[in-house]
C-alpha positions as protocol buffer text, in pm:
chain_id: "A"
residue {
  index: 1
  type: UNK
  ca { x: -2423 y: 1170 z: -5029 }
}
residue {
  index: 2
  type: UNK
  ca { x: -2093 y: 1049 z: -5070 }
}
residue {
  index: 3
  type: UNK
  ca { x: -1993 y: 1401 z: -4982 }
}
residue {
  index: 4
  type: UNK
  ca { x: -2190 y: 1434 z: -4699 }
}
residue {
  index: 5
  type: UNK
  ca { x: -2065 y: 1086 z: -4531 }
}
residue {
  index: 6
  type: UNK
  ca { x: -1680 y: 1151 z: -4610 }
}
residue {
  index: 7
  type: UNK
  ca { x: -1635 y: 1397 z: -4349 }
}
residue {
  index: 8
  type: UNK
  ca { x: -1797 y: 1183 z: -4056 }
}
residue {
  index: 9
  type: UNK
  ca { x: -1597 y: 908 z: -4207 }
}
residue {
  index: 10
  type: UNK
  ca { x: -1270 y: 1090 z: -4159 }
}
residue {
  index: 11
  type: UNK
  ca { x: -1364 y: 1248 z: -3839 }
}
residue {
  index: 12
  type: UNK
  ca { x: -1442 y: 886 z: -3668 }
}
residue {
  index: 13
  type: UNK
  ca { x: -1112 y: 767 z: -3782 }
}
residue {
  index: 14
  type: UNK
  ca { x: -949 y: 1061 z: -3650 }
}
residue {
  index: 15
  type: UNK
  ca { x: -1087 y: 963 z: -3329 }
}
residue {
  index: 16
  type: UNK
  ca { x: -1013 y: 610 z: -3295 }
}
residue {
  index: 17
  type: UNK
  ca { x: -657 y: 653 z: -3160 }
}
residue {
  index: 18
  type: UNK
  ca { x: -833 y: 808 z: -2831 }
}
residue {
  index: 19
  type: UNK
  ca { x: -1003 y: 460 z: -2781 }
}
residue {
  index: 20
  type: UNK
  ca { x: -875 y: 263 z: -2471 }
}
residue {
  index: 21
  type: UNK
  ca { x: -742 y: 18 z: -2661 }
}
residue {
  index: 22
  type: UNK
  ca { x: -384 y: -130 z: -2551 }
}
residue {
  index: 23
  type: UNK
  ca { x: -143 y: -373 z: -2612 }
}
residue {
  index: 24
  type: UNK
  ca { x: -47 y: -420 z: -2229 }
}
residue {
  index: 25
  type: UNK
  ca { x: -376 y: -612 z: -2183 }
}
residue {
  index: 26
  type: UNK
  ca { x: -250 y: -895 z: -2391 }
}
residue {
  index: 27
  type: UNK
  ca { x: 37 y: -931 z: -2157 }
}
residue {
  index: 28
  type: UNK
  ca { x: -82 y: -815 z: -1843 }
}
residue {
  index: 29
  type: UNK
  ca { x: -408 y: -904 z: -1665 }
}
residue {
  index: 30
  type: UNK
  ca { x: -737 y: -718 z: -1720 }
}
residue {
  index: 31
  type: UNK
  ca { x: -902 y: -517 z: -1477 }
}
residue {
  index: 32
  type: UNK
  ca { x: -1207 y: -755 z: -1441 }
}
residue {
  index: 33
  type: UNK
  ca { x: -936 y: -1056 z: -1356 }
}
residue {
  index: 34
  type: UNK
  ca { x: -760 y: -775 z: -1088 }
}
residue {
  index: 35
  type: UNK
  ca { x: -1074 y: -751 z: -927 }
}
residue {
  index: 36
  type: UNK
  ca { x: -1199 y: -1137 z: -927 }
}
residue {
  index: 37
  type: UNK
  ca { x: -837 y: -1213 z: -786 }
}
residue {
  index: 38
  type: UNK
  ca { x: -858 y: -937 z: -523 }
}
residue {
  index: 39
  type: UNK
  ca { x: -1230 y: -1033 z: -415 }
}
residue {
  index: 40
  type: UNK
  ca { x: -1115 y: -1407 z: -399 }
}
residue {
  index: 41
  type: UNK
  ca { x: -828 y: -1317 z: -178 }
}
residue {
  index: 42
  type: UNK
  ca { x: -1036 y: -1112 z: 52 }
}
residue {
  index: 43
  type: UNK
  ca { x: -1305 y: -1384 z: 80 }
}
residue {
  index: 44
  type: UNK
  ca { x: -1015 y: -1639 z: 179 }
}
residue {
  index: 45
  type: UNK
  ca { x: -794 y: -1385 z: 403 }
}
residue {
  index: 46
  type: UNK
  ca { x: -906 y: -1499 z: 715 }
}
residue {
  index: 47
  type: UNK
  ca { x: -790 y: -1872 z: 658 }
}
residue {
  index: 48
  type: UNK
  ca { x: -436 y: -1741 z: 504 }
}
residue {
  index: 49
  type: UNK
  ca { x: -431 y: -1512 z: 781 }
}
residue {
  index: 50
  type: UNK
  ca { x: -466 y: -1834 z: 1065 }
}
residue {
  index: 51
  type: UNK
  ca { x: -236 y: -2069 z: 823 }
}
residue {
  index: 52
  type: UNK
  ca { x: 63 y: -1871 z: 698 }
}
residue {
  index: 53
  type: UNK
  ca { x: 128 y: -1645 z: 962 }
}
residue {
  index: 54
  type: UNK
  ca { x: 189 y: -1638 z: 1352 }
}
residue {
  index: 55
  type: UNK
  ca { x: -174 y: -1533 z: 1441 }
}
residue {
  index: 56
  type: UNK
  ca { x: -229 y: -1854 z: 1615 }
}
residue {
  index: 57
  type: UNK
  ca { x: 90 y: -1875 z: 1827 }
}
residue {
  index: 58
  type: UNK
  ca { x: -25 y: -1512 z: 1928 }
}
residue {
  index: 59
  type: UNK
  ca { x: -359 y: -1516 z: 2013 }
}
residue {
  index: 60
  type: UNK
  ca { x: -338 y: -1861 z: 2193 }
}
residue {
  index: 61
  type: UNK
  ca { x: -6 y: -1686 z: 2405 }
}
residue {
  index: 62
  type: UNK
  ca { x: -259 y: -1386 z: 2466 }
}
residue {
  index: 63
  type: UNK
  ca { x: -555 y: -1610 z: 2597 }
}
residue {
  index: 64
  type: UNK
  ca { x: -318 y: -1806 z: 2800 }
}
residue {
  index: 65
  type: UNK
  ca { x: -217 y: -1507 z: 2957 }
}
residue {
  index: 66
  type: UNK
  ca { x: -552 y: -1402 z: 3043 }
}
residue {
  index: 67
  type: UNK
  ca { x: -620 y: -1706 z: 3206 }
}
residue {
  index: 68
  type: UNK
  ca { x: -326 y: -1676 z: 3404 }
}
residue {
  index: 69
  type: UNK
  ca { x: -461 y: -1363 z: 3562 }
}
residue {
  index: 70
  type: UNK
  ca { x: -796 y: -1504 z: 3654 }
}
residue {
  index: 71
  type: UNK
  ca { x: -966 y: -1304 z: 3364 }
}
residue {
  index: 72
  type: UNK
  ca { x: -1216 y: -1465 z: 3215 }
}
residue {
  index: 73
  type: UNK
  ca { x: -1316 y: -1194 z: 2973 }
}
residue {
  index: 74
  type: UNK
  ca { x: -1073 y: -914 z: 3046 }
}
residue {
  index: 75
  type: UNK
  ca { x: -966 y: -811 z: 2790 }
}
residue {
  index: 76
  type: UNK
  ca { x: -1211 y: -905 z: 2544 }
}
residue {
  index: 77
  type: UNK
  ca { x: -1185 y: -1169 z: 2266 }
}
residue {
  index: 78
  type: UNK
  ca { x: -1193 y: -893 z: 2065 }
}
residue {
  index: 79
  type: UNK
  ca { x: -931 y: -687 z: 2162 }
}
residue {
  index: 80
  type: UNK
  ca { x: -696 y: -986 z: 2186 }
}
residue {
  index: 81
  type: UNK
  ca { x: -795 y: -1115 z: 1798 }
}
residue {
  index: 82
  type: UNK
  ca { x: -734 y: -730 z: 1689 }
}
residue {
  index: 83
  type: UNK
  ca { x: -404 y: -717 z: 1881 }
}
residue {
  index: 84
  type: UNK
  ca { x: -312 y: -1045 z: 1724 }
}
residue {
  index: 85
  type: UNK
  ca { x: -411 y: -941 z: 1383 }
}
residue {
  index: 86
  type: UNK
  ca { x: -174 y: -648 z: 1420 }
}
residue {
  index: 87
  type: UNK
  ca { x: 119 y: -841 z: 1549 }
}
residue {
  index: 88
  type: UNK
  ca { x: 104 y: -1096 z: 1276 }
}
residue {
  index: 89
  type: UNK
  ca { x: 68 y: -821 z: 999 }
}
residue {
  index: 90
  type: UNK
  ca { x: 341 y: -644 z: 1168 }
}
residue {
  index: 91
  type: UNK
  ca { x: 568 y: -966 z: 1163 }
}
residue {
  index: 92
  type: UNK
  ca { x: 485 y: -1067 z: 838 }
}
residue {
  index: 93
  type: UNK
  ca { x: 547 y: -706 z: 666 }
}
residue {
  index: 94
  type: UNK
  ca { x: 888 y: -763 z: 558 }
}
residue {
  index: 95
  type: UNK
  ca { x: 782 y: -1119 z: 384 }
}
residue {
  index: 96
  type: UNK
  ca { x: 488 y: -911 z: 219 }
}
residue {
  index: 97
  type: UNK
  ca { x: 669 y: -663 z: 108 }
}
residue {
  index: 98
  type: UNK
  ca { x: 900 y: -931 z: -112 }
}
residue {
  index: 99
  type: UNK
  ca { x: 608 y: -1094 z: -226 }
}
residue {
  index: 100
  type: UNK
  ca { x: 467 y: -774 z: -380 }
}
residue {
  index: 101
  type: UNK
  ca { x: 817 y: -681 z: -521 }
}
residue {
  index: 102
  type: UNK
  ca { x: 891 y: -1035 z: -672 }
}
residue {
  index: 103
  type: UNK
  ca { x: 551 y: -1145 z: -767 }
}
residue {
  index: 104
  type: UNK
  ca { x: 284 y: -916 z: -736 }
}
residue {
  index: 105
  type: UNK
  ca { x: 423 y: -604 z: -922 }
}
residue {
  index: 106
  type: UNK
  ca { x: 573 y: -808 z: -1198 }
}
residue {
  index: 107
  type: UNK
  ca { x: 258 y: -993 z: -1250 }
}
residue {
  index: 108
  type: UNK
  ca { x: 77 y: -695 z: -1263 }
}
residue {
  index: 109
  type: UNK
  ca { x: 268 y: -515 z: -1519 }
}
residue {
  index: 110
  type: UNK
  ca { x: 243 y: -833 z: -1728 }
}
residue {
  index: 111
  type: UNK
  ca { x: 594 y: -1004 z: -1653 }
}
residue {
  index: 112
  type: UNK
  ca { x: 529 y: -1327 z: -1555 }
}
residue {
  index: 113
  type: UNK
  ca { x: 202 y: -1514 z: -1588 }
}
residue {
  index: 114
  type: UNK
  ca { x: -25 y: -1653 z: -1298 }
}
residue {
  index: 115
  type: UNK
  ca { x: 161 y: -1982 z: -1259 }
}
residue {
  index: 116
  type: UNK
  ca { x: 521 y: -1793 z: -1209 }
}
residue {
  index: 117
  type: UNK
  ca { x: 348 y: -1551 z: -963 }
}
residue {
  index: 118
  type: UNK
  ca { x: 212 y: -1810 z: -776 }
}
residue {
  index: 119
  type: UNK
  ca { x: 568 y: -1969 z: -742 }
}
residue {
  index: 120
  type: UNK
  ca { x: 764 y: -1649 z: -674 }
}
residue {
  index: 121
  type: UNK
  ca { x: 513 y: -1590 z: -397 }
}
residue {
  index: 122
  type: UNK
  ca { x: 515 y: -1911 z: -260 }
}
residue {
  index: 123
  type: UNK
  ca { x: 934 y: -1904 z: -190 }
}
residue {
  index: 124
  type: UNK
  ca { x: 927 y: -1619 z: 20 }
}
residue {
  index: 125
  type: UNK
  ca { x: 624 y: -1723 z: 263 }
}
residue {
  index: 126
  type: UNK
  ca { x: 756 y: -2096 z: 259 }
}
residue {
  index: 127
  type: UNK
  ca { x: 1107 y: -1981 z: 365 }
}
residue {
  index: 128
  type: UNK
  ca { x: 947 y: -1767 z: 644 }
}
residue {
  index: 129
  type: UNK
  ca { x: 729 y: -2076 z: 749 }
}
residue {
  index: 130
  type: UNK
  ca { x: 1007 y: -2325 z: 760 }
}
residue {
  index: 131
  type: UNK
  ca { x: 1228 y: -2080 z: 988 }
}
residue {
  index: 132
  type: UNK
  ca { x: 941 y: -2116 z: 1238 }
}
residue {
  index: 133
  type: UNK
  ca { x: 881 y: -2492 z: 1204 }
}
residue {
  index: 134
  type: UNK
  ca { x: 1031 y: -2778 z: 1354 }
}
residue {
  index: 135
  type: UNK
  ca { x: 1222 y: -3030 z: 1213 }
}
residue {
  index: 136
  type: UNK
  ca { x: 999 y: -3314 z: 1396 }
}
residue {
  index: 137
  type: UNK
  ca { x: 678 y: -3200 z: 1261 }
}
residue {
  index: 138
  type: UNK
  ca { x: 805 y: -3142 z: 870 }
}
residue {
  index: 139
  type: UNK
  ca { x: 960 y: -3466 z: 872 }
}
residue {
  index: 140
  type: UNK
  ca { x: 638 y: -3596 z: 1007 }
}
residue {
  index: 141
  type: UNK
  ca { x: 432 y: -3457 z: 760 }
}
residue {
  index: 142
  type: UNK
  ca { x: 684 y: -3486 z: 462 }
}
residue {
  index: 143
  type: UNK
  ca { x: 642 y: -3874 z: 538 }
}
residue {
  index: 144
  type: UNK
  ca { x: 292 y: -3906 z: 534 }
}
residue {
  index: 145
  type: UNK
  ca { x: 273 y: -3698 z: 207 }
}
residue {
  index: 146
  type: UNK
  ca { x: 528 y: -3982 z: 70 }
}
residue {
  index: 147
  type: UNK
  ca { x: 765 y: -3713 z: -11 }
}
residue {
  index: 148
  type: UNK
  ca { x: 1060 y: -3915 z: 172 }
}
residue {
  index: 149
  type: UNK
  ca { x: 1353 y: -3708 z: 336 }
}
residue {
  index: 150
  type: UNK
  ca { x: 1363 y: -3438 z: 76 }
}
residue {
  index: 151
  type: UNK
  ca { x: 1544 y: -3086 z: 175 }
}
residue {
  index: 152
  type: UNK
  ca { x: 1281 y: -2863 z: 375 }
}
residue {
  index: 153
  type: UNK
  ca { x: 1281 y: -2630 z: 67 }
}
residue {
  index: 154
  type: UNK
  ca { x: 1131 y: -2904 z: -128 }
}
residue {
  index: 155
  type: UNK
  ca { x: 873 y: -3009 z: 62 }
}
residue {
  index: 156
  type: UNK
  ca { x: 517 y: -2904 z: -54 }
}
residue {
  index: 157
  type: UNK
  ca { x: 311 y: -2646 z: 109 }
}
residue {
  index: 158
  type: UNK
  ca { x: 35 y: -2883 z: 187 }
}
residue {
  index: 159
  type: UNK
  ca { x: 332 y: -3065 z: 434 }
}
residue {
  index: 160
  type: UNK
  ca { x: 448 y: -2748 z: 533 }
}
residue {
  index: 161
  type: UNK
  ca { x: 134 y: -2578 z: 672 }
}
residue {
  index: 162
  type: UNK
  ca { x: 50 y: -2806 z: 923 }
}
residue {
  index: 163
  type: UNK
  ca { x: 384 y: -2900 z: 1015 }
}
residue {
  index: 164
  type: UNK
  ca { x: 427 y: -2479 z: 1050 }
}
residue {
  index: 165
  type: UNK
  ca { x: 102 y: -2486 z: 1266 }
}
residue {
  index: 166
  type: UNK
  ca { x: 174 y: -2771 z: 1518 }
}
residue {
  index: 167
  type: UNK
  ca { x: 538 y: -2588 z: 1563 }
}
residue {
  index: 168
  type: UNK
  ca { x: 318 y: -2227 z: 1651 }
}
residue {
  index: 169
  type: UNK
  ca { x: 108 y: -2446 z: 1891 }
}
residue {
  index: 170
  type: UNK
  ca { x: 417 y: -2611 z: 2056 }
}
residue {
  index: 171
  type: UNK
  ca { x: 593 y: -2254 z: 2078 }
}
residue {
  index: 172
  type: UNK
  ca { x: 284 y: -2097 z: 2230 }
}
residue {
  index: 173
  type: UNK
  ca { x: 231 y: -2343 z: 2506 }
}
residue {
  index: 174
  type: UNK
  ca { x: 569 y: -2336 z: 2615 }
}
residue {
  index: 175
  type: UNK
  ca { x: 560 y: -1943 z: 2633 }
}
residue {
  index: 176
  type: UNK
  ca { x: 204 y: -1988 z: 2821 }
}
residue {
  index: 177
  type: UNK
  ca { x: 371 y: -2219 z: 3040 }
}
residue {
  index: 178
  type: UNK
  ca { x: 657 y: -1962 z: 3151 }
}
residue {
  index: 179
  type: UNK
  ca { x: 363 y: -1704 z: 3176 }
}
residue {
  index: 180
  type: UNK
  ca { x: 190 y: -1935 z: 3413 }
}
residue {
  index: 181
  type: UNK
  ca { x: 414 y: -2027 z: 3684 }
}
residue {
  index: 182
  type: UNK
  ca { x: 477 y: -1675 z: 3862 }
}
residue {
  index: 183
  type: UNK
  ca { x: 87 y: -1679 z: 3871 }
}
residue {
  index: 184
  type: UNK
  ca { x: 46 y: -1991 z: 4032 }
}
residue {
  index: 185
  type: UNK
  ca { x: 312 y: -1933 z: 4277 }
}
residue {
  index: 186
  type: UNK
  ca { x: 118 y: -1629 z: 4398 }
}
residue {
  index: 187
  type: UNK
  ca { x: -222 y: -1837 z: 4381 }
}
residue {
  index: 188
  type: UNK
  ca { x: -49 y: -2110 z: 4612 }
}
residue {
  index: 189
  type: UNK
  ca { x: 105 y: -1859 z: 4841 }
}
residue {
  index: 190
  type: UNK
  ca { x: -237 y: -1685 z: 4898 }
}
residue {
  index: 191
  type: UNK
  ca { x: -429 y: -2005 z: 4938 }
}
residue {
  index: 192
  type: UNK
  ca { x: -174 y: -2148 z: 5188 }
}
residue {
  index: 193
  type: UNK
  ca { x: -225 y: -1793 z: 5376 }
}
residue {
  index: 194
  type: UNK
  ca { x: -594 y: -1851 z: 5382 }
}
residue {
  index: 195
  type: UNK
  ca { x: -589 y: -2169 z: 5500 }
}
residue {
  index: 196
  type: UNK
  ca { x: -332 y: -2070 z: 5780 }
}
residue {
  index: 197
  type: UNK
  ca { x: -578 y: -1818 z: 5864 }
}
residue {
  index: 198
  type: UNK
  ca { x: -898 y: -2044 z: 5861 }
}
residue {
  index: 199
  type: UNK
  ca { x: -1067 y: -1875 z: 5615 }
}
residue {
  index: 200
  type: UNK
  ca { x: -1156 y: -2186 z: 5424 }
}
residue {
  index: 201
  type: UNK
  ca { x: -1468 y: -2010 z: 5250 }
}
residue {
  index: 202
  type: UNK
  ca { x: -1305 y: -1725 z: 5095 }
}
residue {
  index: 203
  type: UNK
  ca { x: -1202 y: -1824 z: 4730 }
}
residue {
  index: 204
  type: UNK
  ca { x: -843 y: -1776 z: 4685 }
}
residue {
  index: 205
  type: UNK
  ca { x: -868 y: -1646 z: 4302 }
}
residue {
  index: 206
  type: UNK
  ca { x: -1064 y: -1392 z: 4451 }
}
residue {
  index: 207
  type: UNK
  ca { x: -763 y: -1272 z: 4701 }
}
residue {
  index: 208
  type: UNK
  ca { x: -474 y: -1317 z: 4491 }
}
residue {
  index: 209
  type: UNK
  ca { x: -646 y: -1132 z: 4198 }
}
residue {
  index: 210
  type: UNK
  ca { x: -495 y: -778 z: 4307 }
}
residue {
  index: 211
  type: UNK
  ca { x: -203 y: -904 z: 4365 }
}
residue {
  index: 212
  type: UNK
  ca { x: -152 y: -1075 z: 4010 }
}
residue {
  index: 213
  type: UNK
  ca { x: -268 y: -805 z: 3862 }
}
residue {
  index: 214
  type: UNK
  ca { x: -41 y: -543 z: 4031 }
}
residue {
  index: 215
  type: UNK
  ca { x: 241 y: -745 z: 3973 }
}
residue {
  index: 216
  type: UNK
  ca { x: 156 y: -786 z: 3601 }
}
residue {
  index: 217
  type: UNK
  ca { x: 134 y: -417 z: 3575 }
}
residue {
  index: 218
  type: UNK
  ca { x: 466 y: -370 z: 3764 }
}
residue {
  index: 219
  type: UNK
  ca { x: 667 y: -554 z: 3542 }
}
residue {
  index: 220
  type: UNK
  ca { x: 475 y: -426 z: 3251 }
}
residue {
  index: 221
  type: UNK
  ca { x: 361 y: -792 z: 3142 }
}
residue {
  index: 222
  type: UNK
  ca { x: 204 y: -697 z: 2820 }
}
residue {
  index: 223
  type: UNK
  ca { x: 522 y: -556 z: 2687 }
}
residue {
  index: 224
  type: UNK
  ca { x: 702 y: -873 z: 2794 }
}
residue {
  index: 225
  type: UNK
  ca { x: 440 y: -1096 z: 2644 }
}
residue {
  index: 226
  type: UNK
  ca { x: 475 y: -913 z: 2308 }
}
residue {
  index: 227
  type: UNK
  ca { x: 846 y: -882 z: 2340 }
}
residue {
  index: 228
  type: UNK
  ca { x: 862 y: -1295 z: 2357 }
}
residue {
  index: 229
  type: UNK
  ca { x: 628 y: -1342 z: 2080 }
}
residue {
  index: 230
  type: UNK
  ca { x: 804 y: -1129 z: 1857 }
}
residue {
  index: 231
  type: UNK
  ca { x: 1143 y: -1334 z: 1945 }
}
residue {
  index: 232
  type: UNK
  ca { x: 1018 y: -1664 z: 1908 }
}
residue {
  index: 233
  type: UNK
  ca { x: 901 y: -1540 z: 1547 }
}
residue {
  index: 234
  type: UNK
  ca { x: 1204 y: -1457 z: 1323 }
}
């Protein structure tokens, strides 16, 4: 019996090195952990997109532009949200590459642990957010968060995020005000002309809409709006 099982034992021992046993798993995250992290990231991706990027400013400016033209549903909300999404990704591309280089790849290769990866990923994102955050809002939330007059880079993320969002809304309304002015002038001119002609029952917005569209197309309005957004966010 021993002579019968000996070849089988030797064959099994010879096949052991072919098993998927690697010391890499001890240093780096396992595949199941990576899958869990990816699924978690996908579940919170909409919130991260709104809170940590320029999506808010972009979508607000695009919505104000649409209202200034007098168009309530054109372009549709899906188009504006899609354009804002890709513009936000385009603006954040250098920061995303930096996060991938300094945090994601070292973590996946087992060079750093999860806490170190989080700290490294937070630094470039916070740096970009602080470059687009007004000092007034940042000091407000730092004071409310009992952090005193510390350096901006030392302020925690739970204070940087709301300050960044308020700064984005502030910038968005300034850009929207500048965009709204020429269309308001057109509405006033058309309204005064209609009143002088005695056409009280004809809505001024209905008459001014073609002129506003013509002006917007002639100056390549959407490109100018996108250029203003790209310049406003460093």
